[in-house]
C-alpha angles and dihedrals in degrees: 000000000000091000094057095085091054092049091050094047089052092048096048095038092053086093084075091042092057089053093051099040098035094087095052093046093052088049093063101108142136133220091260086067090239111133112247086208106033116229094192121088111283093248092057092043090055092051091051097043135041117253093255090057091051089051090050090051092051090048091052091050089051092047091052092052093043088056090048094050091047089057092048091051090048091053090048091051092051092048094045094044093049093052091045091053089053096045094100093060115107095234094050096097090057092047090051091054091050092048092050090050092047092048091057094042087054090055090051088051092048091050091052090046093053089049090052087237096119131012099193091115089074090069090061090050089053088059091063096054094094093074092037092054087063096047101040095074088060092059090065090061089058096055128133089041093210097150138054092245095050091047091050092049092046091052090048091056094042090056088074096055110127106267127165092205091057092047091053091055090042090063089056089049087059088059093050094094105239144026091261094050090046091054091048091052093052092043092053089051090050092051087054091059092049102086095058096041095045091050090045088057089060102034101026118176094016091065091044091058092051095047093046091054110122095238093051093050093046094050093047092046093050093052093048089046089054091052088056094045092049089050091052089048089053090050091052098044104035113210114042139189115280092251091057091046089058096056103039115112098246133047091218117104121237088260087060100225112183118237093028 
């Protein structure tokens, strides 16, 4: 149950993912000018390509997303393991409380960002560009992503692209209690983003138009915003009803016991 919030944040926040990953997906091409990941409707793609080619395209889309989720889980393991190693320090309980507060404030910011009501989250993404500036040149060597291995490696690199939504869940991964639990939190979040990005790999620009529609962004933003507000409510009031416990963004209790 504690993983449901991360799945939902990934699912609703995939509106943002499509915007960030749409460019790289549309760049998957081969010298024959056939799209590795078709951007036409599947019916049209099947008419233009033999069944084996369609299957190969689906496998490359899957490989790309598998690489991306592996990077998310790795980041979660690092965050969870780092926090666990510091858990014996006297100031750790105060730091946990601050991280929990920040994690929910980040969800509020993400909700407002998805609603196009506030763009402050982009400043946080700018802070992560140092690492990305070192990884981005490697992506050029993997294009065109015309094989399973290249698509897998490209997804693994793309999982480190600066993303405020990823950072917000990463703070919760730090509260998970261990490297393994941190990895599970980030993996659950990544699984939530899969439906939109897998379908985008098959329908491309058409899905982008749907997910960028104002009503879709507003609805997704409002729900993510409510997650953050409910988390802040839990922080302020301590123990909460079971239904609120199930949808808060961290499995840690307000008392912040490790290993929960």
